[in-house]
Structures are given as structure tokens and as C-alpha cells.
PASE-203713 format. One record per residue (C-alpha): y negated, x negated, z negated; residue in one letter. Coordinates in pm, whole numbers. Each point is the difference from the previous one (the first is absolute). Layout:
% PASE-203713
(roro (Y X Z) 'a')
...
//
This chain:
% PASE-203713
(roro (0 0 0) 'm')
(roro (-369 -100 19) 't')
(roro (-301 72 -214) 't')
(roro (-310 183 112) 'a')
(roro (-151 -335 99) 's')
(roro (312 -69 212) 'n')
(roro (119 -278 -231) 't')
(roro (383 11 2) 'p')
(roro (186 75 -323) 'i')
(roro (338 -162 -68) 'i')
(roro (186 64 -328) 'p')
(roro (7 -319 -208) 'g')
(roro (-306 -158 162) 'y')
(roro (-377 18 -56) 'q')
(roro (-200 -60 317) 'i')
(roro (-344 -151 -51) 's')
(roro (-160 -91 335) 'e')
(roro (52 -2 375) 'q')
(roro (33 -345 156) 'l')
(roro (57 86 365) 'y')
(roro (-11 304 227) 'a')
(roro (146 -37 349) 'g')
(roro (118 234 272) 's')
(roro (362 -23 -117) 'r')
(roro (-5 -118 -361) 't')
(roro (-200 27 -324) 'l')
(roro (12 -263 -275) 'v')
(roro (-94 59 -365) 'y')
(roro (-18 -209 -315) 'r')
(roro (157 140 -317) 'g')
(roro (201 -53 -318) 'i')
(roro (370 61 -66) 'r')
(roro (-5 207 -321) 'e')
(roro (329 -120 -153) 'e')
(roro (-118 -361 -41) 'd')
(roro (-371 6 105) 's')
(roro (83 -226 295) 'l')
(roro (-277 -19 263) 'p')
(roro (136 122 334) 'v')
(roro (-108 67 356) 'v')
(roro (140 313 165) 'i')
(roro (18 56 374) 'k')
(roro (23 352 151) 'f')
(roro (38 144 348) 'l')
(roro (-302 203 110) 't')
(roro (199 253 201) 's')
(roro (118 309 -184) 'e')
(roro (304 6 230) 'y')
(roro (80 -364 80) 'p')
(roro (218 -85 298) 't')
(roro (350 -138 -35) 'c')
(roro (-128 -340 113) 'n')
(roro (-275 -5 -266) 'e')
(roro (257 81 -271) 'l')
(roro (233 -271 130) 'l')
(roro (-279 -257 -7) 'q')
(roro (-82 88 -363) 'f')
(roro (364 -38 -99) 'r')
(roro (25 -322 202) 'n')
(roro (-292 -170 -173) 'q')
(roro (137 93 -341) 'y')
(roro (357 -107 82) 'a')
(roro (-113 -340 129) 'i')
(roro (-271 -75 -258) 'a')
(roro (213 91 -306) 'k')
(roro (250 -274 92) 'n')
(roro (-265 -270 45) 'l')
(roro (-52 -157 -341) 'n')
(roro (-270 -250 93) 'f')
(roro (-347 -60 -154) 'p')
(roro (-169 29 340) 'g')
(roro (127 353 71) 'i')
(roro (-130 308 -181) 'v')
(roro (280 136 -217) 'r')
(roro (137 343 96) 'a')
(roro (53 217 -310) 'l')
(roro (126 336 121) 's')
(roro (3 255 279) 'l')
(roro (-92 344 -135) 'e')
(roro (45 332 176) 'v')
(roro (-343 150 64) 'y')
(roro (-47 336 176) 'r')
(roro (179 -28 335) 'n')
(roro (7 -379 -5) 'g')
(roro (-11 -297 -233) 'y')
(roro (-232 -191 -229) 'a')
(roro (60 -374 3) 'f')
(roro (-79 -160 -338) 'v')
(roro (-66 -374 -20) 'm')
(roro (-149 -249 -243) 'e')
(roro (-377 -33 -29) 'd')
(roro (-87 -367 -44) 'f')
(roro (-375 59 36) 'g')
(roro (-19 -112 359) 'g')
(roro (-218 105 289) 's')
(roro (76 -43 368) 's')
(roro (-67 -325 180) 'l')
(roro (-213 212 234) 'r')
(roro (-249 53 -283) 'e')
(roro (22 -367 -93) 'y')
(roro (-65 -90 365) 'r')
(roro (-310 220 14) 'd')
(roro (-147 -172 -307) 'n')
(roro (95 -350 112) 'l')
(roro (-269 -268 26) 't')
(roro (136 -228 269) 'r')
(roro (-268 -265 -48) 'l')
(roro (76 -45 -371) 'h')
(roro (138 -348 -84) 'p')
(roro (311 148 -164) 't')
(roro (78 233 292) 'f')
(roro (264 -219 168) 'l')
(roro (176 -74 -329) 'a')
(roro (9 375 -78) 'e')
(roro (123 77 350) 'f')
(roro (280 -260 -25) 'l')
(roro (104 123 -345) 's')
(roro (36 354 138) 'i')
(roro (185 -110 314) 't')
(roro (247 -216 -194) 'i')
(roro (86 297 -222) 'q')
(roro (48 218 309) 'l')
(roro (226 -265 152) 't')
(roro (214 0 -316) 'n')
(roro (32 378 29) 'i')
(roro (107 -22 366) 'l')
(roro (257 -266 -89) 'h')
(roro (144 236 -263) 'h')
(roro (22 276 262) 'l')
(roro (168 -248 238) 'y')
(roro (260 -88 -264) 'e')
(roro (71 372 -48) 'n')
(roro (8 60 379) 'r')
(roro (-287 248 -5) 'i')
(roro (-262 43 272) 'i')
(roro (-314 167 -140) 'h')
(roro (-146 96 343) 'k')
(roro (-344 98 -138) 'd')
(roro (-165 -311 -146) 'i')
(roro (-376 59 -20) 'k')
(roro (-282 -32 -259) 'p')
(roro (35 365 -106) 'a')
(roro (362 -66 -105) 'n')
(roro (-82 -316 -196) 'i')
(roro (-138 42 -354) 'l')
(roro (-189 -263 -197) 't')
(roro (-86 3 -369) 'n')
(roro (-365 -115 -36) 'p')
(roro (62 -157 -341) 'a')
(roro (337 -173 42) 's')
(roro (-31 -52 380) 'k')
(roro (363 112 29) 'q')
(roro (106 142 337) 'i')
(roro (253 281 49) 'k')
(roro (138 171 311) 'l')
(roro (41 378 28) 'i')
(roro (119 270 243) 'd')
(roro (354 -52 126) 'f')
(roro (1 341 172) 's')
(roro (95 -139 343) 'i')
(roro (169 -318 -124) 'a')
(roro (341 -83 142) 's')
(roro (316 -141 -155) 'l')
(roro (135 -88 343) 'l')
(roro (-29 -370 93) 'p')
(roro (-115 105 346) 'r')
(roro (-128 317 169) 'e')
(roro (-84 104 354) 't')
(roro (-313 209 50) 'q')
(roro (16 258 278) 'e')
(roro (-308 64 212) 'i')
(roro (-218 264 -165) 'k')
(roro (-357 111 33) 's')
(roro (-231 -225 -207) 'p')
(roro (-97 313 -195) 'n')
(roro (344 28 -161) 'v')
(roro (107 -362 -43) 'l')
(roro (113 -95 -350) 'e')
(roro (-246 -221 -183) 'g')
(roro (-375 -56 30) 't')
(roro (-109 -70 357) 'l')
(roro (-264 -262 -85) 'a')
(roro (261 -215 -181) 'y')
(roro (307 81 211) 'l')
(roro (211 -288 134) 's')
(roro (52 -7 379) 'p')
(roro (371 82 -32) 'e')
(roro (-76 305 -218) 'q')
(roro (-178 158 298) 't')
(roro (335 26 184) 'g')
(roro (-156 -166 305) 'r')
(roro (94 -364 -49) 'm')
(roro (370 -15 92) 'n')
(roro (54 -140 -350) 'r')
(roro (172 123 -316) 'g')
(roro (-171 45 -338) 'i')
(roro (101 -239 -278) 'd')
(roro (-158 -162 -307) 'y')
(roro (-243 -196 224) 'r')
(roro (-177 327 88) 's')
(roro (-143 -8 -354) 'd')
(roro (-133 -352 70) 'f')
(roro (-210 135 289) 'y')
(roro (-149 275 -217) 's')
(roro (-62 -259 -272) 'l')
(roro (-184 -213 258) 'g')
(roro (-224 296 91) 'v')
(roro (-69 52 -372) 't')
(roro (-90 -370 -44) 'f')
(roro (-225 14 307) 'y')
(roro (-182 301 -141) 'e')
(roro (-50 -165 -340) 'l')
(roro (-138 -315 160) 'l')
(roro (-231 156 260) 't')
(roro (-82 341 -143) 'g')
(roro (132 178 309) 'q')
(roro (326 80 174) 'l')
(roro (116 -218 291) 'p')
(roro (12 304 229) 'f')
(roro (-236 298 -26) 'i')
(roro (27 311 217) 's')
(roro (-22 378 -44) 'd')
(roro (259 42 275) 'e')
(roro (360 -30 -133) 'p')
(roro (153 -123 328) 'm')
(roro (-269 -269 26) 'e')
(roro (99 -125 -347) 'l')
(roro (366 -8 106) 'v')
(roro (-94 -206 306) 'y')
(roro (-205 -240 -215) 'c')
(roro (294 -58 -234) 'h')
(roro (249 -69 280) 'i')
(roro (-217 -188 251) 'a')
(roro (-343 -113 -125) 'k')
(roro (-64 -308 -210) 'e')
(roro (-227 58 -302) 'p')
(roro (-337 -171 2) 'e')
(roro (20 -335 -175) 'a')
(roro (-140 -22 -353) 'i')
(roro (-334 -167 75) 'k')
(roro (-126 -52 -350) 'n')
(roro (-83 -359 -90) 'q')
(roro (84 78 -364) 'd')
(roro (360 86 99) 'i')
(roro (202 -322 46) 'p')
(roro (200 -45 321) 'q')
(roro (330 -16 -191) 'a')
(roro (-53 350 -148) 'i')
(roro (-106 135 340) 's')
(roro (317 -149 156) 'd')
(roro (217 163 -271) 'i')
(roro (-152 343 68) 'v')
(roro (33 -33 378) 'm')
(roro (364 -108 -32) 'k')
(roro (74 306 -213) 'l')
(roro (-153 219 274) 'm')
(roro (203 -147 288) 'a')
(roro (112 272 244) 'k')
(roro (365 -109 -2) 'n')
(roro (181 -16 -334) 'a')
(roro (165 -334 88) 'e')
(roro (-349 -160 17) 'n')
(roro (-104 119 -347) 'r')
(roro (99 -154 -330) 'y')
(roro (375 40 -42) 'q')
(roro (2 -2 -380) 's')
(roro (-233 104 -280) 'a')
(roro (76 -329 -173) 'l')
(roro (-125 -196 301) 'g')
(roro (-321 203 -10) 'l')
(roro (-30 -45 -377) 'k')
(roro (33 -379 36) 'h')
(roro (-298 -12 237) 'd')
(roro (-215 231 -216) 'l')
(roro (78 -201 -314) 'e')
(roro (-90 -319 184) 'k')
(roro (-340 154 83) 'c')
(roro (-52 112 -361) 'l')
(roro (89 -341 -146) 's')
(roro (-247 -169 237) 'q')
(roro (-276 244 -106) 'i')
(roro (67 -69 -367) 'k')
(roro (9 -378 49) 'e')
(roro (-275 -61 259) 't')
(roro (-169 342 43) 'e')
(roro (79 -10 372) 'k')
(roro (304 42 228) 'i')
(roro (81 -278 245) 'e')
(roro (178 93 323) 'y')
(roro (380 -32 -9) 'f')
(roro (291 103 220) 'q')
(roro (114 342 -123) 'i')
(roro (355 143 -14) 'a')
(roro (170 -338 -46) 'e')
(roro (205 142 -290) 'r')
(roro (61 333 172) 'd')
(roro (380 33 13) 'i')
(roro (188 329 32) 'c')
(roro (343 32 -162) 'd')
(roro (72 335 165) 'r')
(roro (207 8 318) 'f')
(roro (-227 156 265) 'i')
(roro (61 -7 375) 'i')
(roro (-342 9 174) 'p')
(roro (-87 318 192) 'd')
(roro (-181 -191 274) 'k')
(roro (144 0 352) 'l')
(roro (142 -325 130) 'y')
(roro (18 -89 367) 'g')
(roro (-150 328 120) 'r')
(roro (-358 -107 75) 'e')
(roro (8 61 376) 's')
(roro (173 339 -35) 'e')
(roro (-254 119 -257) 'v')
(roro (-284 -118 221) 'e')
(roro (144 196 297) 't')
(roro (11 314 -214) 'l')
(roro (-356 -48 -129) 'l')
(roro (-131 -48 355) 'q')
(roro (168 328 101) 'a')
(roro (-180 180 -282) 'f')
(roro (-334 -150 106) 'e')
(roro (51 145 350) 'r')
(roro (97 339 -143) 'v')
(roro (-304 8 -230) 's')
(roro (-215 -29 316) 'l')
(roro (167 302 158) 'g')
(roro (332 -108 149) 'a')
(roro (338 169 -43) 't')
(roro (281 -247 -45) 'e')
(roro (362 -18 -105) 'm')
(roro (125 -313 -174) 'm')
(roro (374 -45 -39) 'l')
(roro (135 -228 -271) 'v')
(roro (362 -91 60) 'a')
(roro (251 -202 -200) 'g')
(roro (313 7 -213) 'f')
(roro (18 179 -335) 's')
(roro (-176 -209 -266) 'g')
(roro (-196 -208 251) 'i')
(roro (-334 122 -145) 'g')
(roro (-124 265 245) 'k')
(roro (-161 220 -266) 't')
(roro (-162 -301 -172) 'a')
(roro (-167 -104 327) 'v')
(roro (-123 354 70) 'v')
(roro (-151 28 -349) 'n')
(roro (-232 -291 77) 'e')
(roro (-217 239 206) 'v')
(roro (-139 168 -314) 'h')
(roro (-308 -220 -45) 'k')
(roro (-169 78 335) 'p')
(roro (95 367 -37) 'i')
(roro (-197 17 -326) 'v')
(roro (-292 -182 164) 'r')
(roro (-12 257 282) 'e')
(roro (54 294 -242) 'r')
(roro (320 81 186) 'g')
(roro (315 172 -117) 'y')
(roro (347 -154 -25) 'f')
(roro (293 240 -12) 'i')
(roro (371 -67 24) 'k')
(roro (331 174 41) 'g')
(roro (359 -120 15) 'k')
(roro (293 136 198) 'y')
(roro (332 42 -177) 'd')
(roro (339 -85 144) 'q')
(roro (154 311 -158) 'f')
(roro (-279 247 84) 'n')
(roro (-31 -44 374) 'r')
(roro (42 376 44) 'n')
(roro (-338 62 -170) 'i')
(roro (-271 -12 268) 'p')
(roro (-331 -181 -63) 'f')
(roro (117 -119 -345) 's')
(roro (-205 -322 -2) 'a')
(roro (-308 175 146) 'f')
(roro (24 264 -272) 'v')
(roro (26 -266 -275) 'q')
(roro (-301 -183 143) 'a')
(roro (-229 302 30) 'f')
(roro (101 150 -335) 'r')
(roro (-109 -329 -152) 'd')
(roro (-329 19 194) 'l')
(roro (-67 353 -129) 'm')
(roro (46 -128 -356) 'e')
(roro (-254 -277 71) 'q')
(roro (-251 251 139) 'l')
(roro (38 233 -298) 'l')
(roro (-130 -273 -234) 't')
(roro (-328 -31 192) 'e')
(roro (-322 180 -98) 's')
(roro (-42 376 47) 'd')
(roro (-258 -61 276) 'a')
(roro (241 -227 189) 'q')
(roro (284 249 -37) 'i')
(roro (-222 274 145) 'l')
(roro (-74 -224 300) 'q')
(roro (371 -58 55) 'w')
(roro (66 373 -32) 'k')
(roro (-253 78 272) 's')
(roro (140 -265 237) 'k')
(roro (362 99 -62) 'l')
(roro (-63 372 52) 'l')
(roro (-175 -79 325) 'e')
(roro (298 -210 112) 'a')
(roro (282 242 -89) 'v')
(roro (-183 327 74) 'g')
(roro (208 305 -84) 'e')
(roro (322 -199 -14) 'n')
(roro (-58 -183 -328) 'g')
(roro (310 157 -154) 'q')
(roro (217 -186 254) 'v')
(roro (-112 -334 -145) 'i')
(roro (3 129 -361) 'i')
(roro (370 80 34) 'e')
(roro (77 -372 40) 'v')
(roro (-292 -141 -204) 'i')
(roro (-47 246 -291) 'p')
(roro (-279 -210 -159) 'e')
(roro (-226 92 293) 'l')
(roro (-35 352 -144) 'e')
(roro (-184 -147 -304) 'r')
(roro (-269 -125 239) 'i')
(roro (-35 279 259) 'i')
(roro (120 294 -209) 'g')
(roro (255 266 86) 'k')
(roro (41 60 371) 'q')
(roro (121 308 191) 'p')
(roro (354 -6 134) 'l')
(roro (14 -145 350) 'a')
(roro (165 184 286) 'a')
(roro (367 -86 29) 'e')
(roro (95 -211 299) 'l')
(roro (349 -121 74) 's')
(roro (155 -291 184) 'g')
(roro (-218 -222 215) 't')
(roro (-313 212 -51) 'a')
(roro (18 -42 -377) 'g')
(roro (60 -373 30) 'q')
(roro (-290 -45 242) 'n')
(roro (-235 195 -229) 'r')
(roro (100 -214 -297) 'f')
(roro (-47 -326 191) 'n')
(roro (-344 102 126) 'l')
(roro (-107 119 -347) 'l')
(roro (124 -320 -159) 'f')
(roro (-187 -209 253) 'q')
(roro (-323 192 -78) 'n')
(roro (75 -27 -370) 'f')
(roro (47 -379 24) 't')
(roro (-321 -45 200) 'q')
(roro (-200 138 -294) 'v')
(roro (82 -322 -189) 'f')
(roro (-56 -244 286) 't')
(roro (-368 -78 44) 's')
(roro (-242 -290 3) 'f')
(roro (-85 75 -365) 'e')
(roro (368 26 -100) 'h')
(roro (253 -183 222) 'p')
(roro (360 96 -79) 'l')
(roro (298 -232 -41) 'v')
(roro (335 178 -5) 'm')
(roro (307 -203 -93) 'f')
(roro (338 148 95) 'l')
(roro (288 -203 -144) 'd')
(roro (364 -18 113) 'd')
(roro (-69 144 346) 'l')
(roro (361 -77 97) 'q')
(roro (88 320 -191) 'w')
(roro (-274 222 140) 't')
(roro (60 344 152) 'd')
(roro (-79 119 353) 's')
(roro (-281 235 -114) 'a')
(roro (-180 -293 -166) 's')
(roro (39 -212 313) 'l')
(roro (-161 275 210) 'n')
(roro (-287 24 -248) 'l')
(roro (-53 -378 5) 'i')
(roro (-18 15 378) 'q')
(roro (-262 276 -19) 'l')
(roro (-213 -177 -264) 'l')
(roro (-15 -317 208) 'm')
(roro (-158 178 297) 't')
(roro (-352 80 -115) 'd')
(roro (-64 -26 -373) 't')
(roro (-244 -291 -52) 'g')
(roro (-52 -204 -318) 'h')
(roro (375 19 -68) 'l')
(roro (232 -292 -74) 'l')
(roro (359 117 -11) 'l')
(roro (223 -269 -149) 'i')
(roro (372 44 41) 'g')
(roro (261 -221 -168) 'a')
(roro (362 -9 103) 'y')
(roro (312 -213 -27) 'r')
(roro (41 -151 343) 'd')
(roro (369 -73 -62) 'n')
(roro (67 375 -30) 'e')
(roro (-156 112 329) 'v')
(roro (108 -53 362) 'f')
(roro (-170 56 339) 'p')
(roro (126 360 25) 'a')
(roro (-99 86 -361) 'h')
(roro (-237 302 -7) 'p')
(roro (-269 -214 -168) 'l')
(roro (6 -266 271) 'm')
(roro (-2 259 278) 'm')
(roro (-301 177 -157) 't')
(roro (-187 -329 -41) 'l')
(roro (67 -73 365) 'd')
(roro (-146 340 98) 'd')
(roro (-308 -60 -220) 'i')
(roro (-59 -338 165) 't')
(roro (38 148 351) 'k')
(roro (-258 266 -90) 'a')
(roro (-255 -280 -54) 'g')
(roro (-17 -1 -381) 'a')
(roro (-43 -332 -180) 'v')
(roro (325 -102 -166) 'v')
(roro (30 -347 -157) 'n')
(roro (280 -143 -206) 's')
(roro (65 -259 -267) 'i')
(roro (352 -132 -53) 't')
(roro (50 -163 -339) 'l')
(roro (232 -298 -15) 'q')
(roro (170 -163 -297) 'a')
(roro (-216 -229 -213) 'l')
(roro (-17 -361 113) 's')
(roro (117 -277 -233) 'q')
(roro (-365 -92 -62) 'n')
(roro (-100 357 -98) 's')
(roro (307 36 -220) 'l')
(roro (-83 -332 -163) 'n')
(roro (-351 125 -83) 'q')
(roro (149 312 -160) 'l')
(roro (240 -203 -216) 'v')
(roro (-261 -262 -93) 'g')
(roro (-259 256 -108) 'q')
(roro (257 207 -190) 't')
(roro (110 -304 -202) 'l')
(roro (-346 -162 -3) 'n')
(roro (130 -328 143) 'c')
(roro (-59 -224 302) 's')
(roro (158 75 338) 's')
(roro (219 -313 -30) 'd')
(roro (146 115 -333) 'l')
(roro (57 350 140) 'a')
(roro (181 -125 311) 'q')
(roro (363 -3 -130) 'p')
(roro (-29 358 -131) 'l')
(roro (-175 106 322) 't')
(roro (293 -130 207) 'q')
(roro (249 189 -216) 'l')
(roro (-199 327 29) 'i')
(roro (-39 -45 376) 's')
(roro (373 -55 36) 'q')
(roro (85 309 -209) 'k')
(roro (-264 243 135) 't')
(roro (-80 -127 350) 'q')
(roro (-369 16 -89) 'g')
(roro (-11 377 -62) 'n')
(roro (-299 48 -241) 'p')
(roro (155 283 -203) 'f')
(roro (337 -170 -38) 'f')
(roro (-176 -329 -86) 's')
(roro (-197 155 -287) 't')
(roro (309 186 -124) 'q')
(roro (198 -326 4) 'f')
(roro (-275 -171 -202) 'l')
(roro (4 287 -251) 'k')
(roro (379 -22 -28) 'a')
(roro (-19 -375 -74) 'l')
(roro (-254 71 -274) 'y')
(roro (199 289 -150) 'e')
(roro (311 -218 -7) 'e')
(roro (-204 -270 -181) 'k')
(roro (40 -250 282) 'l')
(roro (-381 -7 16) 'i')
(roro (-155 -53 -344) 't')
(roro (-335 -100 -145) 'f')
(roro (-1 -314 -215) 'n')
(roro (-256 79 -271) 'l')
(roro (-11 -356 -134) 'd')
(roro (-59 -158 340) 'a')
(roro (-210 289 133) 'g')
(roro (171 47 336) 'y')
(roro (274 196 177) 'w')
(roro (350 -140 43) 'q')
(roro (271 104 244) 'c')
(roro (366 -84 -52) 'd')
(roro (172 26 339) 'i')
//
């Protein structure tokens, strides 16, 4: 229940003041009556919270209660409150680092020492999370508390934290991405062809450091997609303050590297550099330049996400998108064996798509569902409808107008295969029944008009259809139609070239499309060369190419250079303890 002044009432607690009021949560300070313990209580603002909001509340309590560490605010209990929960935690008299940042005097002689003291504490906290295999995923000043008297730092808000050592973020509208967009790591945007692991928190920590040092964020924009593009493709402006030593600037820039493998690989390596800076300040009141990250060693087995030996293929794909963004219609085929890395190459096109405000949609054909027509198209466009529904009301109204103009009185025909469309254009009258060829022709024409709504100079469209060797005849006819006169469309098709033959329906359709004058290009992916495989092994084990050579030869012999099989073989060696990390020596060892 709540009082007349809207202050919540929970049996067993006295609430004294409101600390924070946001769109989704309210935070109050209070006292637990049974022992007069000062507490902070967090509520959901919604009277009827969603399932996801309830899950996040339970998640932050479940994770925080098991983290007994001085740098993490202690979770006390999760109380039932109205239709949701009240999350009770300790009150150690702290205020957010955001408030501290606003009151910071960056020209004060003690500023750098204060900054380093805070950052070293934060690094200790991240190391503790690393040891417990937790990714916070929302590091920012608002989630970092500092006690003005004791200068102690504590981390809060584990609502979207993950206990998985690695996650993959699907492409979503920037409006619904987990985390805070200004501090989001590139891989958290889902547009980097990279997984999320503990190093994502290092990027967000780097943004936080940058903001503390300069008083502003590295990237500022009111447009969410522009912020996404900045995180994945733009370098932040260098810290040009003569009072900030080069070593500290280098540390911050390394934390904010676009690719996780170029950031610090361990919190202890980062802590070593920060402590070196602090000791110099205390001894000489200045920081001399030094080579950072020399003690940065990772004891966790991580195979890099970067692509090896695919530079020319990626460049071919990016050039195709550039042509499409100027108005062309093009089909790009990516062929190769299973596990050769077709999807990984295709995913490299995300960066320019974001830059051009385009849309990327994908669908996959299934070997056991070949009797379902248009299955990959339906997957792709259902995903696109979900993306559109997260845009602003004004944008949705614009899409509604364009879509209704495209489908006319036959909107229900498309809604029957893409139900999400009804949430944009509303209920539609039943279309006249047509059978046989007439019905098929109507659908194809409608779908072509429907697709053209999303292909424009302002929004080029990239459609990725995977496993085309299992496609159906209806989809092949539709592909042929879309390639005739759509514009601003890049249709990427991946298939296993060892499972098709000259008389295969796919190859015959591609031949017809080419004869009709459409632009069809292809990329055939080969096995990794010894050199590329050697780079993969060397960077996984953090050793020189010469030391990696014996293991590279074994992997090449066992996998024939197939990227997927190579990484699986490496993982198997690690799981069988044939690859181990020698803590005393500080390097990886392989017993083969």
C-alpha cells in the first residue's frame, strides 16, 4: 500500500525519504524496525509490472545476495509489494558517482589521486565479479556509490547481470537494448559479430573513467542509432587535457577499444597500471609515461571472435552494400562447407548498415521443413516487424501509412503469414479468395510491394537467407521477383556448395536470375590457411607464431582448416586439460 503522499508502506520498515525517481524504479531510504538497521529499498513504478521487470528484480537479488564482497552493496531481502517486489539492501551512506562527478573539481591538486583511488576500488570489484563469472552489463556512474566520508566505493544494480561466461546479443532496436546506451559496449549492441563476456564491463568502465576525467561522455547524441554507430565504429576524441597524464589517457583508451581482444584482458592487469600511476603521484606528484598492459595476462581460455583469413571476402561484401546503399539491387551468394564461417562473414556487414540507418533481417531454411513455403522470408520479416514496433509512435504511424498504401485492400493476405504486421496497420478486411496460380501471383506481387516499403535511400535493406540448399520452390520464385526491380536491396544467400548440383532448383533459379540481367555475385569460402590458423592459435594462447606452430599443424591435420572444427578441437583440448594455464609462470601450456 501507499500513503496519501504516495510513500510506500512495507510492514517491518519505516521509510524516511526518496532518493531516486525514474521511469521504471523508485528508491527510498528507511529503517528496518527489528534492528534499526539503515536500509535502501527499491520499488517498481508500474502498478502492474511486466514479467521481464519481475524477473530482473529477482535476478538482481539472487546474484547480489551471493556476493559477499565489501565493494558490492549487500542484498538483505526481497519483499512482496503490491503486484511486484521491494528489494531491500544495506544503506552505507553512499551517493552515486554521478553526483560525485557533478561536484568534482578537476583542477584541484588532489583530483588525480582521488580519481585513481576510486578506479582501483572499481577494478577490485570487477576482479571479484570475474572470479565469480558474473558480467554486470550496466557499469555507469549511476550504479556506482561512494561514501563521502570513508571514500568507499560500492557497485549496485545487478538487474541485467549474467551468470553465463558468454552471451550473444541478437539485433534489436536501440530503444530496447539491455543496458544504458551511452555506456554500452560495442558487442552489447548486437551489431559487432562478437559475443558478450566480462570484457564488456571493461568498455563501460572506460566510458565511466572518460566521463570522470573530462566531464563529458565520449559520444553524445539524441539519436539512439547514432550512439550505436559511435560505439561500434567511431573513435572517441582523445583526452586533450594537459593535466591528464598520457599514461592515464592510454589506459582509458585501451579500455574503450572496439574489439574485446584489444582491451585489457584482466582486471589485475588494469589494477597494476592504476597502482603504478598512484604510487608515482604519491612519490613525485606527477606520472611519467610508461608502457601500459605489460602485466595484463588472462588466465581464462578464450578463443577470439575475430575473423581470420577472410579480409578479401568481407571487403567484397562491404563493397556490395555500398552499391546497394546508392540504389542498386544485388544478390550476393556465400558458399562453403558446413562450419566454414559463412554466417560470421555475413555478420560483418552490420557496421555500414548502422551508418546508413538500414535494416538487417535474416531467416534460415530448415532441412526438415521444406514443405513450409517462404519459411525464411517469414522469419526475417517477423523479426523486422518486432524492430519497427520498438520505434517511436510517430515513426510507427509513418510505417503504417506506407504499408497500407503498398498492400491496399489485401493487407490480410500478408497478415496471415506475418501476424505482427497487424499490430502496425491494424485489423484488415478479409481478402477475396483466389486459388491456384492466381492466389500465388497475388501473394508474390503483394510481397514485392511490401518489401519495397523497406528499401529506400533512407533505409537500405539487407536480407540474409541461410541454408538456401534447403529452400522451397515458392521462395525461389519470390527471390526471382524481388531481384527484378526493388532497389536498395542486398539479398545475401548462404548455401553449402557440396550439397547442390547443376540441376538443383537453387542453381537453376540463380541461372534464370542472371539471364534476366540481375546482379548476382558470389563468394566461396575456403578452409583456413596455415598462416591464418596459426594466428588463431597464437592469439588464443597469447604466444608467438613460432611457439604456436606445432599445435597449428596438429589442428590443421585433424580439421583440414575448417574454422568451426578448429575452434571445437581447441576447446576439446582445453576441456581435457591438455591445454592449461600455468599460474606461476603466467602463460599457457599445451601437452600434445
